[in-house]
C-alpha positions as CSV (number, residue, x, y, z in Angstrom):
1,M,28.8,-57.5,-57.5
2,K,26.8,-55.3,-55.2
3,K,29.2,-54.8,-52.3
4,F,31.8,-54.4,-54.6
5,V,30.2,-51.4,-56.1
6,L,29.3,-50.0,-52.7
7,A,32.4,-50.3,-51.2
8,A,34.2,-48.9,-54.3
9,A,31.8,-46.2,-54.1
10,L,32.6,-46.0,-50.1
11,A,36.4,-45.7,-50.7
12,A,36.3,-43.0,-53.4
13,A,34.4,-40.8,-51.2
14,A,36.3,-41.4,-48.5
15,S,39.4,-41.2,-50.2
16,T,38.4,-37.7,-51.4
17,A,37.4,-36.6,-48.2
18,V,41.4,-36.4,-46.8
19,A,43.2,-36.2,-50.4
20,G,44.1,-32.5,-49.2
21,G,45.6,-34.3,-46.0
22,Y,46.2,-32.1,-42.5
23,E,46.5,-28.6,-42.5
24,E,47.2,-26.7,-38.8
25,P,44.0,-24.5,-38.5
26,V,45.3,-20.8,-38.6
27,V,44.2,-18.7,-35.4
28,E,44.4,-14.7,-35.8
29,P,45.2,-13.0,-32.8
30,V,42.1,-10.7,-31.3
31,I,43.1,-7.0,-31.2
32,I,41.3,-5.5,-28.7
33,E,41.1,-1.4,-28.8
34,E,40.6,0.5,-25.6
35,D,39.7,4.3,-25.5
36,T,41.9,5.4,-23.2
37,G,40.2,8.9,-23.0
38,S,37.2,10.0,-20.7
39,S,33.5,9.8,-21.4
40,G,32.8,13.4,-21.8
41,G,36.2,14.3,-23.5
42,G,34.1,15.2,-26.4
43,L,32.6,17.8,-24.1
44,W,35.0,20.5,-23.6
45,V,35.7,22.0,-26.2
46,P,31.8,23.4,-27.0
47,L,31.8,24.3,-23.2
48,L,34.5,26.4,-23.3
49,I,33.5,27.8,-26.3
50,F,29.9,28.4,-24.7
51,V,32.2,30.2,-22.2
52,I,33.8,32.4,-24.3
53,I,30.7,33.5,-26.1
54,A,28.6,33.7,-22.9
55,G,31.7,36.2,-21.7
56,A,31.3,38.4,-24.9
57,A,27.9,38.4,-24.8
58,A,28.2,39.8,-21.0
59,A,31.1,42.3,-21.7
60,A,28.7,43.8,-24.6
61,A,26.0,44.0,-22.6
62,S,27.7,45.8,-19.6
63,N,29.0,48.5,-22.6
């Protein structure tokens, strides 16, 4: 009787483990975003502003 109860318990545990059936795993594609700009891309605007201010200061000093 003990073996029968053990067999029934194992059968119940095994049937619940595969109750959902097999489902194909979903693999999402990996998206890699690459920065196409150069590393000094954000340097041009502040440098241009500095040159304009320095030019205006030099022009004001020469007057």
